[in-house]
C-alpha positions, 0 to 999 in steps of 0.5 A: 860377425859379432862386431856387426851385431854390436854395430846393429845393436848400437844403431838400433839403440841410437835410433830409439834415443833419437825417437825419444829425443824427438818425442821429448822435444815435441812434448816440450814445445806443446808444454811451452805453447800451453804455458803461453796460452795459460799466461794469456788467459791469466792476463785476460782474466786480470783485465776482466777483473779490473773492468768488473771492479770499475763497473762495480764502482760506477754502479755504487756511484750511480746508486748513491746519486739515485738515493740522493735524487730520490731524497731531493724529490721527496723533499720537493714533493712535500714542500710543494704539497705544503705550499699548495695547502697553504695557498689553498687555505690563504686563497679560499678558491678551491676549484682552480687551486685543486686543479693546479695542485693536481696538475703540479703533483702529477708533473712531479710524480711523473718526474719521480717515476720516470714518466709513470703517472699515478692517479691524483688523490683528492685534497684533504 
């Protein structure tokens, strides 16, 4: 009788151990899956950071190009205004030159402003 009780107790203990092993195995698998997901997310984050850095570099280049273009447009506008003033002074023909000047300045300002027109001012 005692040996049977010992055997039953041993079997119960073995069943409990197997249940614990199975639980431990499932938890280990879940941990492994979680680690793989985390590694994939870290890789995606790394890729996103590289893309963002490249976009920041492109934005910086475009900003520099814009500043350069704006400086060129300002110099061109000043040069055109000076040429028109000299032309007006040398010709003495105020009417058609003022119209030509206004049209030229309007065209230049449209190019600078992306198509926005400013009202033309009267010549000095």
